[in-house]
All heavy atoms as TSV, in Angstrom:
chain	resi	resn	atom	element	x	y	z
A	1	MET	N	N	-19.197	212.094	-129.011
A	1	MET	CA	C	-20.314	211.277	-129.173
A	1	MET	C	C	-19.807	209.853	-129.325
A	1	MET	O	O	-18.814	209.566	-130.008
A	1	MET	CB	C	-21.127	211.582	-130.455
A	1	MET	CG	C	-22.474	210.783	-130.682
A	1	MET	SD	S	-23.189	211.504	-132.059
A	1	MET	CE	C	-24.799	210.891	-131.814
A	2	SER	N	N	-20.531	208.799	-128.666
A	2	SER	CA	C	-20.029	207.402	-128.769
A	2	SER	C	C	-20.431	206.878	-130.076
A	2	SER	O	O	-21.412	207.229	-130.686
A	2	SER	CB	C	-20.674	206.627	-127.601
A	2	SER	OG	O	-20.326	207.100	-126.374
A	3	SER	N	N	-19.524	205.931	-130.520
A	3	SER	CA	C	-19.821	205.165	-131.768
A	3	SER	C	C	-20.756	204.075	-131.459
A	3	SER	O	O	-21.019	203.798	-130.331
A	3	SER	CB	C	-18.569	204.570	-132.298
A	3	SER	OG	O	-18.007	203.569	-131.405
A	4	ALA	N	N	-21.529	203.572	-132.442
A	4	ALA	CA	C	-22.376	202.529	-132.198
A	4	ALA	C	C	-21.703	201.277	-131.481
A	4	ALA	O	O	-22.360	200.659	-130.566
A	4	ALA	CB	C	-22.931	202.098	-133.610
A	5	ILE	N	N	-20.565	200.893	-131.864
A	5	ILE	CA	C	-19.847	199.760	-131.257
A	5	ILE	C	C	-19.650	199.924	-129.775
A	5	ILE	O	O	-19.786	199.185	-128.969
A	5	ILE	CB	C	-18.723	199.290	-132.005
A	5	ILE	CG1	C	-18.113	197.935	-131.705
A	5	ILE	CG2	C	-17.507	200.219	-131.677
A	5	ILE	CD1	C	-19.148	196.833	-132.079
A	6	GLU	N	N	-19.317	201.277	-129.389
A	6	GLU	CA	C	-19.152	201.611	-128.073
A	6	GLU	C	C	-20.447	201.510	-127.227
A	6	GLU	O	O	-20.403	200.983	-126.015
A	6	GLU	CB	C	-18.491	203.041	-127.844
A	6	GLU	CG	C	-17.126	203.083	-128.325
A	6	GLU	CD	C	-16.622	204.568	-128.499
A	6	GLU	OE1	O	-17.381	205.414	-128.578
A	6	GLU	OE2	O	-15.271	204.615	-128.438
A	7	LEU	N	N	-21.440	201.823	-127.804
A	7	LEU	CA	C	-22.682	201.712	-127.176
A	7	LEU	C	C	-23.253	200.374	-126.938
A	7	LEU	O	O	-23.665	199.915	-125.956
A	7	LEU	CB	C	-23.867	202.572	-127.916
A	7	LEU	CG	C	-23.686	204.101	-127.920
A	7	LEU	CD1	C	-24.745	204.732	-128.948
A	7	LEU	CD2	C	-23.846	204.645	-126.584
A	8	ILE	N	N	-22.923	199.441	-127.997
A	8	ILE	CA	C	-23.236	198.059	-127.909
A	8	ILE	C	C	-22.383	197.524	-126.814
A	8	ILE	O	O	-22.932	196.626	-125.949
A	8	ILE	CB	C	-23.102	197.438	-129.248
A	8	ILE	CG1	C	-24.100	197.932	-130.218
A	8	ILE	CG2	C	-23.079	195.900	-129.175
A	8	ILE	CD1	C	-23.676	197.603	-131.762
A	9	VAL	N	N	-21.003	197.617	-126.885
A	9	VAL	CA	C	-20.180	197.105	-125.869
A	9	VAL	C	C	-20.614	197.589	-124.485
A	9	VAL	O	O	-20.640	196.645	-123.547
A	9	VAL	CB	C	-18.730	197.508	-126.109
A	9	VAL	CG1	C	-17.843	197.120	-125.113
A	9	VAL	CG2	C	-18.252	196.804	-127.408
A	10	ASP	N	N	-21.067	198.706	-124.248
A	10	ASP	CA	C	-21.370	199.327	-122.941
A	10	ASP	C	C	-22.652	198.408	-122.498
A	10	ASP	O	O	-22.656	198.144	-121.369
A	10	ASP	CB	C	-21.644	200.818	-122.982
A	10	ASP	CG	C	-22.051	201.292	-121.668
A	10	ASP	OD1	O	-21.276	201.215	-120.733
A	10	ASP	OD2	O	-23.143	201.884	-121.599
A	11	GLY	N	N	-23.489	198.247	-123.362
A	11	GLY	CA	C	-24.669	197.480	-122.999
A	11	GLY	C	C	-24.450	196.091	-122.507
A	11	GLY	O	O	-24.947	195.592	-121.570
A	12	TYR	N	N	-23.536	195.431	-123.353
A	12	TYR	CA	C	-23.142	193.963	-122.951
A	12	TYR	C	C	-22.392	194.111	-121.697
A	12	TYR	O	O	-22.576	193.193	-120.877
A	12	TYR	CB	C	-22.358	193.369	-124.168
A	12	TYR	CG	C	-23.150	192.894	-125.274
A	12	TYR	CD1	C	-22.581	193.038	-126.604
A	12	TYR	CD2	C	-24.400	192.363	-125.151
A	12	TYR	CE1	C	-23.186	192.537	-127.757
A	12	TYR	CE2	C	-25.029	192.069	-126.258
A	12	TYR	CZ	C	-24.598	192.085	-127.460
A	12	TYR	OH	O	-25.274	191.600	-128.555
A	13	ALA	N	N	-21.595	195.028	-121.582
A	13	ALA	CA	C	-20.690	195.095	-120.252
A	13	ALA	C	C	-21.661	195.254	-118.960
A	13	ALA	O	O	-21.429	194.705	-117.963
A	13	ALA	CB	C	-19.619	196.187	-120.324
A	14	ARG	N	N	-22.548	196.126	-119.138
A	14	ARG	CA	C	-23.458	196.377	-118.041
A	14	ARG	C	C	-24.299	195.235	-117.642
A	14	ARG	O	O	-24.535	195.121	-116.393
A	14	ARG	CB	C	-24.530	197.626	-118.445
A	14	ARG	CG	C	-23.968	198.925	-118.535
A	14	ARG	CD	C	-24.954	199.971	-118.810
A	14	ARG	NE	N	-24.366	201.131	-119.191
A	14	ARG	CZ	C	-24.789	202.311	-118.815
A	14	ARG	NH1	N	-25.862	202.417	-117.973
A	14	ARG	NH2	N	-24.170	203.503	-119.037
A	15	VAL	N	N	-24.648	194.361	-118.494
A	15	VAL	CA	C	-25.369	193.194	-118.006
A	15	VAL	C	C	-24.418	191.913	-117.918
A	15	VAL	O	O	-24.836	190.798	-117.792
A	15	VAL	CB	C	-26.580	192.840	-119.195
A	15	VAL	CG1	C	-27.634	193.966	-119.146
A	15	VAL	CG2	C	-25.995	192.504	-120.485
A	16	LYS	N	N	-23.046	192.255	-118.053
A	16	LYS	CA	C	-22.097	191.263	-117.840
A	16	LYS	C	C	-22.173	190.076	-118.630
A	16	LYS	O	O	-22.086	188.908	-118.440
A	16	LYS	CB	C	-22.168	190.863	-116.401
A	16	LYS	CG	C	-21.882	192.047	-115.325
A	16	LYS	CD	C	-21.671	191.403	-113.989
A	16	LYS	CE	C	-21.483	192.610	-112.904
A	16	LYS	NZ	N	-20.751	193.708	-113.372
A	17	ASP	N	N	-22.564	190.376	-120.046
A	17	ASP	CA	C	-22.633	189.438	-121.104
A	17	ASP	C	C	-21.259	189.228	-121.729
A	17	ASP	O	O	-21.227	189.603	-122.938
A	17	ASP	CB	C	-23.638	189.706	-122.008
A	17	ASP	CG	C	-24.162	188.678	-123.022
A	17	ASP	OD1	O	-23.394	187.710	-123.085
A	17	ASP	OD2	O	-25.144	188.823	-123.742
A	18	ARG	N	N	-20.371	188.488	-121.118
A	18	ARG	CA	C	-19.035	188.270	-121.688
A	18	ARG	C	C	-19.088	187.383	-122.964
A	18	ARG	O	O	-18.455	187.730	-123.915
A	18	ARG	CB	C	-18.257	187.420	-120.675
A	18	ARG	CG	C	-16.880	187.052	-121.226
A	18	ARG	CD	C	-15.947	186.248	-120.053
A	18	ARG	NE	N	-15.467	187.133	-119.119
A	18	ARG	CZ	C	-14.525	187.981	-119.281
A	18	ARG	NH1	N	-13.723	188.008	-120.392
A	18	ARG	NH2	N	-14.091	188.787	-118.298
A	19	GLN	N	N	-20.110	186.406	-123.007
A	19	GLN	CA	C	-20.053	185.568	-124.304
A	19	GLN	C	C	-20.435	186.499	-125.520
A	19	GLN	O	O	-19.852	186.187	-126.542
A	19	GLN	CB	C	-21.171	184.454	-124.002
A	19	GLN	CG	C	-21.273	183.660	-125.221
A	19	GLN	CD	C	-22.261	182.418	-125.071
A	19	GLN	OE1	O	-22.699	182.200	-124.009
A	19	GLN	NE2	N	-22.583	181.717	-126.055
A	20	SER	N	N	-21.409	187.243	-125.403
A	20	SER	CA	C	-21.676	188.241	-126.486
A	20	SER	C	C	-20.553	189.093	-126.916
A	20	SER	O	O	-20.345	189.325	-128.117
A	20	SER	CB	C	-22.947	189.022	-126.230
A	20	SER	OG	O	-24.128	188.152	-126.281
A	21	LEU	N	N	-19.863	189.594	-125.909
A	21	LEU	CA	C	-18.670	190.439	-126.250
A	21	LEU	C	C	-17.631	189.598	-126.915
A	21	LEU	O	O	-16.991	190.017	-128.046
A	21	LEU	CB	C	-18.073	191.044	-124.913
A	21	LEU	CG	C	-18.910	192.223	-124.413
A	21	LEU	CD1	C	-18.344	192.654	-123.086
A	21	LEU	CD2	C	-18.834	193.416	-125.441
A	22	GLU	N	N	-17.290	188.406	-126.439
A	22	GLU	CA	C	-16.363	187.523	-127.139
A	22	GLU	C	C	-16.809	187.228	-128.527
A	22	GLU	O	O	-15.920	187.069	-129.459
A	22	GLU	CB	C	-16.089	186.307	-126.336
A	22	GLU	CG	C	-15.388	186.603	-124.968
A	22	GLU	CD	C	-15.281	185.492	-123.976
A	22	GLU	OE1	O	-15.813	184.406	-124.237
A	22	GLU	OE2	O	-14.417	185.631	-123.057
A	23	GLU	N	N	-18.149	186.911	-128.740
A	23	GLU	CA	C	-18.584	186.640	-130.092
A	23	GLU	C	C	-18.479	187.868	-131.009
A	23	GLU	O	O	-18.096	187.622	-132.214
A	23	GLU	CB	C	-20.033	186.062	-130.107
A	23	GLU	CG	C	-20.182	184.676	-129.394
A	23	GLU	CD	C	-21.675	184.240	-129.168
A	23	GLU	OE1	O	-22.553	185.188	-129.457
A	23	GLU	OE2	O	-21.805	183.329	-128.565
A	24	LEU	N	N	-18.817	188.912	-130.412
A	24	LEU	CA	C	-18.557	190.183	-131.237
A	24	LEU	C	C	-17.134	190.349	-131.665
A	24	LEU	O	O	-16.773	190.728	-132.818
A	24	LEU	CB	C	-19.119	191.439	-130.474
A	24	LEU	CG	C	-19.279	192.721	-131.046
A	24	LEU	CD1	C	-20.339	192.552	-132.362
A	24	LEU	CD2	C	-19.769	193.779	-130.234
A	25	ARG	N	N	-16.248	190.090	-130.780
A	25	ARG	CA	C	-14.872	190.367	-131.040
A	25	ARG	C	C	-14.375	189.254	-132.116
A	25	ARG	O	O	-13.677	189.646	-133.077
A	25	ARG	CB	C	-13.961	190.214	-129.789
A	25	ARG	CG	C	-12.457	190.238	-130.018
A	25	ARG	CD	C	-11.629	190.120	-128.870
A	25	ARG	NE	N	-11.869	188.842	-128.222
A	25	ARG	CZ	C	-11.481	188.423	-127.017
A	25	ARG	NH1	N	-10.717	189.235	-126.261
A	25	ARG	NH2	N	-11.850	187.336	-126.471
A	26	THR	N	N	-14.912	187.986	-131.929
A	26	THR	CA	C	-14.429	186.991	-132.879
A	26	THR	C	C	-14.990	187.419	-134.334
A	26	THR	O	O	-14.196	187.188	-135.384
A	26	THR	CB	C	-15.108	185.715	-132.494
A	26	THR	OG1	O	-14.514	185.265	-131.211
A	26	THR	CG2	C	-14.805	184.539	-133.500
A	27	HIS	N	N	-16.306	187.915	-134.338
A	27	HIS	CA	C	-16.758	188.260	-135.603
A	27	HIS	C	C	-15.890	189.436	-136.332
A	27	HIS	O	O	-15.712	189.439	-137.403
A	27	HIS	CB	C	-18.190	188.738	-135.479
A	27	HIS	CG	C	-18.801	189.347	-136.727
A	27	HIS	ND1	N	-18.996	190.557	-136.971
A	27	HIS	CD2	C	-19.379	188.595	-137.762
A	27	HIS	CE1	C	-19.680	190.730	-138.060
A	27	HIS	NE2	N	-19.827	189.623	-138.627
A	28	ARG	N	N	-15.485	190.418	-135.545
A	28	ARG	CA	C	-14.707	191.594	-136.062
A	28	ARG	C	C	-13.411	191.070	-136.562
A	28	ARG	O	O	-12.903	191.514	-137.440
A	28	ARG	CB	C	-14.668	192.651	-134.972
A	28	ARG	CG	C	-15.945	193.462	-134.691
A	28	ARG	CD	C	-16.306	194.185	-135.875
A	28	ARG	NE	N	-17.279	195.131	-135.731
A	28	ARG	CZ	C	-18.547	194.976	-135.641
A	28	ARG	NH1	N	-19.093	193.702	-135.767
A	28	ARG	NH2	N	-19.354	196.031	-135.441
A	29	ARG	N	N	-12.782	190.139	-135.712
A	29	ARG	CA	C	-11.516	189.547	-136.146
A	29	ARG	C	C	-11.763	188.898	-137.383
A	29	ARG	O	O	-10.714	188.907	-138.307
A	29	ARG	CB	C	-10.940	188.569	-135.057
A	29	ARG	CG	C	-10.415	189.330	-133.744
A	29	ARG	CD	C	-9.835	188.489	-132.854
A	29	ARG	NE	N	-9.267	189.153	-131.738
A	29	ARG	CZ	C	-8.919	188.651	-130.654
A	29	ARG	NH1	N	-9.054	187.351	-130.393
A	29	ARG	NH2	N	-8.325	189.263	-129.664
A	30	ARG	N	N	-12.686	188.041	-137.703
A	30	ARG	CA	C	-12.874	187.358	-138.831
A	30	ARG	C	C	-13.097	188.340	-140.080
A	30	ARG	O	O	-12.513	188.196	-141.171
A	30	ARG	CB	C	-14.108	186.432	-138.722
A	30	ARG	CG	C	-14.288	185.545	-139.979
A	30	ARG	CD	C	-15.452	184.595	-139.770
A	30	ARG	NE	N	-15.575	184.082	-138.327
A	30	ARG	CZ	C	-16.687	184.121	-137.577
A	30	ARG	NH1	N	-17.750	184.805	-138.007
A	30	ARG	NH2	N	-16.661	183.650	-136.349
A	31	LEU	N	N	-13.837	189.336	-139.835
A	31	LEU	CA	C	-14.002	190.525	-140.818
A	31	LEU	C	C	-12.691	191.032	-141.275
A	31	LEU	O	O	-12.480	191.209	-142.485
A	31	LEU	CB	C	-14.977	191.536	-140.332
A	31	LEU	CG	C	-16.356	191.292	-140.390
A	31	LEU	CD1	C	-17.286	192.462	-139.713
A	31	LEU	CD2	C	-16.939	191.008	-141.696
A	32	ALA	N	N	-11.843	191.366	-140.315
A	32	ALA	CA	C	-10.588	192.059	-140.488
A	32	ALA	C	C	-9.711	190.987	-141.268
A	32	ALA	O	O	-9.088	191.528	-142.335
A	32	ALA	CB	C	-9.840	192.308	-139.187
A	33	GLY	N	N	-9.733	189.853	-140.939
A	33	GLY	CA	C	-8.993	188.827	-141.631
A	33	GLY	C	C	-9.364	188.601	-143.148
A	33	GLY	O	O	-8.647	188.576	-144.107
A	34	ASP	N	N	-10.724	188.605	-143.273
A	34	ASP	CA	C	-11.240	188.487	-144.710
A	34	ASP	C	C	-10.906	189.678	-145.577
A	34	ASP	O	O	-10.508	189.601	-146.676
A	34	ASP	CB	C	-12.815	188.491	-144.674
A	34	ASP	CG	C	-13.391	187.057	-144.111
A	34	ASP	OD1	O	-12.551	186.050	-143.932
A	34	ASP	OD2	O	-14.555	186.947	-143.781
A	35	LEU	N	N	-10.886	190.879	-144.848
A	35	LEU	CA	C	-10.633	192.200	-145.735
A	35	LEU	C	C	-9.137	192.101	-146.037
A	35	LEU	O	O	-8.739	192.585	-147.225
A	35	LEU	CB	C	-11.043	193.337	-144.990
A	35	LEU	CG	C	-12.546	193.662	-144.857
A	35	LEU	CD1	C	-12.802	194.865	-143.854
A	35	LEU	CD2	C	-13.099	193.968	-146.316
A	36	LYS	N	N	-8.302	191.689	-145.148
A	36	LYS	CA	C	-6.795	191.679	-145.467
A	36	LYS	C	C	-6.395	190.666	-146.558
A	36	LYS	O	O	-5.521	190.980	-147.053
A	36	LYS	CB	C	-6.215	191.313	-144.061
A	36	LYS	CG	C	-6.078	192.475	-143.136
A	36	LYS	CD	C	-5.471	191.938	-141.798
A	36	LYS	CE	C	-5.582	193.145	-140.709
A	36	LYS	NZ	N	-5.051	192.777	-139.364
A	37	ALA	N	N	-7.264	189.709	-146.762
A	37	ALA	CA	C	-7.079	188.649	-147.735
A	37	ALA	C	C	-7.553	189.110	-149.125
A	37	ALA	O	O	-7.002	188.472	-149.954
A	37	ALA	CB	C	-7.803	187.455	-147.355
A	38	TRP	N	N	-8.224	190.109	-149.239
A	38	TRP	CA	C	-8.765	190.650	-150.620
A	38	TRP	C	C	-7.522	191.164	-151.335
A	38	TRP	O	O	-6.821	192.034	-150.841
A	38	TRP	CB	C	-9.828	191.579	-150.428
A	38	TRP	CG	C	-11.173	191.057	-150.011
A	38	TRP	CD1	C	-11.440	190.008	-149.443
A	38	TRP	CD2	C	-12.432	191.743	-150.337
A	38	TRP	NE1	N	-12.760	189.607	-149.376
A	38	TRP	CE2	C	-13.492	190.820	-149.967
A	38	TRP	CE3	C	-12.792	192.889	-150.849
A	38	TRP	CZ2	C	-14.744	191.116	-149.861
A	38	TRP	CZ3	C	-14.104	193.235	-150.966
A	38	TRP	CH2	C	-15.090	192.285	-150.600
A	39	ALA	N	N	-7.471	190.935	-152.575
A	39	ALA	CA	C	-6.516	191.316	-153.442
A	39	ALA	C	C	-7.142	192.380	-154.513
A	39	ALA	O	O	-8.270	192.067	-154.881
A	39	ALA	CB	C	-5.801	190.352	-154.294
A	40	GLY	N	N	-6.517	193.497	-154.771
A	40	GLY	CA	C	-6.991	194.380	-155.723
A	40	GLY	C	C	-7.943	195.441	-155.162
A	40	GLY	O	O	-8.550	196.260	-155.773
A	41	PHE	N	N	-8.155	195.389	-153.837
A	41	PHE	CA	C	-9.097	196.407	-153.173
A	41	PHE	C	C	-8.279	197.040	-152.028
A	41	PHE	O	O	-7.509	196.417	-151.345
A	41	PHE	CB	C	-10.321	195.798	-152.577
A	41	PHE	CG	C	-11.327	195.221	-153.709
A	41	PHE	CD1	C	-11.172	193.923	-154.029
A	41	PHE	CD2	C	-12.079	196.147	-154.244
A	41	PHE	CE1	C	-12.125	193.372	-154.974
A	41	PHE	CE2	C	-13.101	195.621	-155.210
A	41	PHE	CZ	C	-13.056	194.240	-155.548
A	42	ASP	N	N	-8.546	198.457	-151.978
A	42	ASP	CA	C	-7.891	199.043	-150.772
A	42	ASP	C	C	-8.825	199.104	-149.613
A	42	ASP	O	O	-9.692	199.904	-149.609
A	42	ASP	CB	C	-7.457	200.525	-151.169
A	42	ASP	CG	C	-6.754	201.196	-150.131
A	42	ASP	OD1	O	-6.480	200.632	-149.011
A	42	ASP	OD2	O	-6.426	202.481	-150.278
A	43	CYS	N	N	-8.639	198.203	-148.621
A	43	CYS	CA	C	-9.533	198.082	-147.561
A	43	CYS	C	C	-8.987	198.585	-146.139
A	43	CYS	O	O	-9.498	198.384	-145.135
A	43	CYS	CB	C	-9.967	196.692	-147.287
A	43	CYS	SG	S	-10.687	195.888	-148.748
A	44	ARG	N	N	-7.834	199.473	-146.322
A	44	ARG	CA	C	-7.187	199.873	-145.209
A	44	ARG	C	C	-8.173	200.758	-144.262
A	44	ARG	O	O	-8.025	200.556	-143.042
A	44	ARG	CB	C	-6.034	200.798	-145.544
A	44	ARG	CG	C	-4.813	199.969	-146.097
A	44	ARG	CD	C	-3.831	200.875	-146.551
A	44	ARG	NE	N	-4.237	201.723	-147.691
A	44	ARG	CZ	C	-3.506	202.579	-148.391
A	44	ARG	NH1	N	-2.157	202.779	-148.034
A	44	ARG	NH2	N	-3.892	203.202	-149.339
A	45	LEU	N	N	-9.064	201.522	-144.733
A	45	LEU	CA	C	-9.875	202.297	-143.802
A	45	LEU	C	C	-10.847	201.463	-143.145
A	45	LEU	O	O	-11.219	201.534	-141.899
A	45	LEU	CB	C	-10.722	203.372	-144.661
A	45	LEU	CG	C	-9.750	204.369	-145.254
A	45	LEU	CD1	C	-10.577	205.491	-146.071
A	45	LEU	CD2	C	-9.140	205.250	-144.162
A	46	SER	N	N	-11.417	200.413	-143.868
A	46	SER	CA	C	-12.322	199.518	-143.218
A	46	SER	C	C	-11.649	198.620	-142.183
A	46	SER	O	O	-12.134	198.448	-141.062
A	46	SER	CB	C	-12.959	198.557	-144.308
A	46	SER	OG	O	-13.777	199.349	-145.146
A	47	ILE	N	N	-10.415	198.244	-142.413
A	47	ILE	CA	C	-9.602	197.476	-141.543
A	47	ILE	C	C	-9.392	198.251	-140.242
A	47	ILE	O	O	-9.407	197.736	-139.125
A	47	ILE	CB	C	-8.466	196.913	-142.148
A	47	ILE	CG1	C	-8.672	195.887	-143.353
A	47	ILE	CG2	C	-7.452	196.237	-141.079
A	47	ILE	CD1	C	-7.705	195.390	-144.265
A	48	ALA	N	N	-8.906	199.517	-140.426
A	48	ALA	CA	C	-8.671	200.363	-139.266
A	48	ALA	C	C	-9.877	200.484	-138.495
A	48	ALA	O	O	-9.767	200.608	-137.233
A	48	ALA	CB	C	-8.136	201.688	-139.731
A	49	GLN	N	N	-11.031	200.800	-139.028
A	49	GLN	CA	C	-12.293	200.923	-138.315
A	49	GLN	C	C	-12.547	199.602	-137.412
A	49	GLN	O	O	-12.951	199.619	-136.363
A	49	GLN	CB	C	-13.422	201.144	-139.186
A	49	GLN	CG	C	-14.753	201.443	-138.398
A	49	GLN	CD	C	-14.716	202.485	-137.355
A	49	GLN	OE1	O	-14.339	203.674	-137.655
A	49	GLN	NE2	N	-15.059	202.209	-136.074
A	50	ILE	N	N	-12.391	198.421	-138.087
A	50	ILE	CA	C	-12.713	197.150	-137.460
A	50	ILE	C	C	-11.657	197.091	-136.251
A	50	ILE	O	O	-12.046	196.472	-135.169
A	50	ILE	CB	C	-12.575	195.984	-138.494
A	50	ILE	CG1	C	-13.841	196.155	-139.446
A	50	ILE	CG2	C	-12.646	194.748	-137.827
A	50	ILE	CD1	C	-13.694	195.163	-140.627
A	51	GLU	N	N	-10.416	197.412	-136.447
A	51	GLU	CA	C	-9.504	197.245	-135.454
A	51	GLU	C	C	-9.861	198.107	-134.281
A	51	GLU	O	O	-9.558	197.896	-133.120
A	51	GLU	CB	C	-8.126	197.499	-135.903
A	51	GLU	CG	C	-7.605	196.400	-136.804
A	51	GLU	CD	C	-6.261	196.528	-137.461
A	51	GLU	OE1	O	-5.745	197.736	-137.575
A	51	GLU	OE2	O	-5.704	195.711	-138.025
A	52	GLN	N	N	-10.431	199.386	-134.547
A	52	GLN	CA	C	-10.910	200.177	-133.493
A	52	GLN	C	C	-12.031	199.600	-132.716
A	52	GLN	O	O	-12.169	199.642	-131.520
A	52	GLN	CB	C	-11.278	201.519	-133.996
A	52	GLN	CG	C	-10.146	202.526	-134.495
A	52	GLN	CD	C	-10.586	203.762	-135.099
A	52	GLN	OE1	O	-11.927	204.024	-135.256
A	52	GLN	NE2	N	-9.662	204.648	-135.508
A	53	ASP	N	N	-12.879	198.786	-133.475
A	53	ASP	CA	C	-14.028	198.227	-132.890
A	53	ASP	C	C	-13.576	197.062	-132.015
A	53	ASP	O	O	-14.089	197.031	-130.730
A	53	ASP	CB	C	-14.942	197.571	-133.948
A	53	ASP	CG	C	-15.641	198.547	-134.905
A	53	ASP	OD1	O	-15.554	199.706	-134.434
A	53	ASP	OD2	O	-16.398	198.025	-135.750
A	54	ILE	N	N	-12.421	196.408	-132.360
A	54	ILE	CA	C	-11.927	195.300	-131.539
A	54	ILE	C	C	-11.254	195.766	-130.131
A	54	ILE	O	O	-11.519	195.350	-129.156
A	54	ILE	CB	C	-10.758	194.466	-132.297
A	54	ILE	CG1	C	-11.650	193.728	-133.513
A	54	ILE	CG2	C	-10.087	193.503	-131.474
A	54	ILE	CD1	C	-10.483	193.157	-134.555
A	55	ALA	N	N	-10.660	196.975	-130.380
A	55	ALA	CA	C	-10.177	197.634	-129.201
A	55	ALA	C	C	-11.202	198.023	-128.236
A	55	ALA	O	O	-10.991	197.777	-126.971
A	55	ALA	CB	C	-9.158	198.881	-129.570
A	56	ALA	N	N	-12.259	198.545	-128.743
A	56	ALA	CA	C	-13.459	198.982	-127.801
A	56	ALA	C	C	-13.983	197.650	-127.236
A	56	ALA	O	O	-14.426	197.707	-125.981
A	56	ALA	CB	C	-14.402	199.730	-128.679
A	57	ILE	N	N	-14.163	196.585	-127.881
A	57	ILE	CA	C	-14.679	195.326	-127.438
A	57	ILE	C	C	-13.775	194.842	-126.369
A	57	ILE	O	O	-14.209	194.421	-125.164
A	57	ILE	CB	C	-14.884	194.364	-128.583
A	57	ILE	CG1	C	-15.931	194.763	-129.471
A	57	ILE	CG2	C	-15.240	193.067	-127.859
A	57	ILE	CD1	C	-15.944	193.995	-130.768
A	58	GLU	N	N	-12.513	194.844	-126.645
A	58	GLU	CA	C	-11.487	194.411	-125.712
A	58	GLU	C	C	-11.665	195.194	-124.312
A	58	GLU	O	O	-11.418	194.701	-123.213
A	58	GLU	CB	C	-10.088	194.128	-126.181
A	58	GLU	CG	C	-10.062	193.050	-127.261
A	58	GLU	CD	C	-8.705	192.756	-127.868
A	58	GLU	OE1	O	-7.911	193.854	-127.732
A	58	GLU	OE2	O	-8.594	191.829	-128.427
A	59	ALA	N	N	-11.676	196.461	-124.487
A	59	ALA	CA	C	-11.852	197.392	-123.287
A	59	ALA	C	C	-13.118	197.122	-122.574
A	59	ALA	O	O	-13.053	196.993	-121.299
A	59	ALA	CB	C	-12.006	198.804	-123.748
A	60	GLY	N	N	-14.316	196.723	-123.171
A	60	GLY	CA	C	-15.389	196.265	-122.532
A	60	GLY	C	C	-15.193	194.900	-121.747
A	60	GLY	O	O	-15.582	194.689	-120.591
A	61	LEU	N	N	-14.392	193.991	-122.346
A	61	LEU	CA	C	-14.098	192.733	-121.754
A	61	LEU	C	C	-13.251	192.970	-120.559
A	61	LEU	O	O	-13.496	192.164	-119.565
A	61	LEU	CB	C	-13.475	191.738	-122.750
A	61	LEU	CG	C	-14.387	191.134	-123.678
A	61	LEU	CD1	C	-13.598	190.507	-124.804
A	61	LEU	CD2	C	-15.223	190.057	-123.064
A	62	GLU	N	N	-12.383	193.951	-120.422
A	62	GLU	CA	C	-11.555	194.200	-119.447
A	62	GLU	C	C	-12.395	194.759	-118.140
A	62	GLU	O	O	-11.908	194.543	-116.933
A	62	GLU	CB	C	-10.527	195.223	-119.759
A	62	GLU	CG	C	-9.354	194.511	-120.630
A	62	GLU	CD	C	-8.376	195.695	-121.088
A	62	GLU	OE1	O	-8.291	196.715	-120.492
A	62	GLU	OE2	O	-7.620	195.436	-121.995
A	63	THR	N	N	-13.406	195.326	-118.403
A	63	THR	CA	C	-14.271	195.685	-117.438
A	63	THR	C	C	-15.071	194.665	-116.558
A	63	THR	O	O	-15.348	194.783	-115.483
A	63	THR	CB	C	-15.445	196.822	-117.723
A	63	THR	OG1	O	-16.329	196.031	-118.570
A	63	THR	CG2	C	-14.757	197.989	-118.506
A	64	LEU	N	N	-15.057	193.470	-117.192
A	64	LEU	CA	C	-15.523	192.292	-116.519
A	64	LEU	C	C	-14.513	191.568	-115.771
A	64	LEU	O	O	-13.411	191.606	-116.170
A	64	LEU	CB	C	-16.273	191.374	-117.704
A	64	LEU	CG	C	-17.350	192.017	-118.485
A	64	LEU	CD1	C	-17.809	191.048	-119.527
A	64	LEU	CD2	C	-18.516	192.559	-117.591
A	65	SER	N	N	-14.905	190.760	-114.776
A	65	SER	CA	C	-13.879	190.129	-113.987
A	65	SER	C	C	-13.285	188.895	-114.805
A	65	SER	O	O	-13.883	188.331	-115.755
A	65	SER	CB	C	-14.516	189.427	-112.794
A	65	SER	OG	O	-15.531	188.588	-113.089
A	66	GLY	N	N	-12.036	188.589	-114.630
A	66	GLY	CA	C	-11.425	187.518	-115.319
A	66	GLY	C	C	-10.583	187.928	-116.487
A	66	GLY	O	O	-10.728	189.112	-117.008
A	67	PRO	N	N	-9.575	187.079	-116.835
A	67	PRO	CA	C	-8.786	187.355	-117.985
A	67	PRO	C	C	-9.468	187.686	-119.184
A	67	PRO	O	O	-10.470	186.827	-119.427
A	67	PRO	CB	C	-7.724	186.354	-117.910
A	67	PRO	CG	C	-8.379	185.176	-117.246
A	67	PRO	CD	C	-9.389	185.763	-116.376
A	68	VAL	N	N	-8.935	188.291	-120.129
A	68	VAL	CA	C	-9.499	188.445	-121.503
A	68	VAL	C	C	-8.891	187.306	-122.474
A	68	VAL	O	O	-7.552	187.110	-122.405
A	68	VAL	CB	C	-9.136	189.822	-122.111
A	68	VAL	CG1	C	-9.562	189.806	-123.563
A	68	VAL	CG2	C	-9.866	190.870	-121.312
A	69	GLY	N	N	-9.685	186.482	-123.070
A	69	GLY	CA	C	-9.029	185.425	-123.856
A	69	GLY	C	C	-8.752	185.986	-125.111
A	69	GLY	O	O	-9.090	187.040	-125.607
A	70	GLY	N	N	-8.176	185.025	-126.038
A	70	GLY	CA	C	-7.817	185.688	-127.315
A	70	GLY	C	C	-7.668	184.633	-128.252
A	70	GLY	O	O	-7.427	184.630	-129.466
């Protein structure tokens, strides 16, 4: 079964909405950075999930023409 992020990425890729995919990736990267900066909390599972989300988003970007920015 597909995860929610995979379904979202698939929808954006189908309509060739590169900007939304890039914004989604930027948001997830910001979330991961914020969680990594927290002291006193074990956020490893959340960070791992967000990194999986980023990988799915980047895979969606790869389906569109042109290089993936970063």
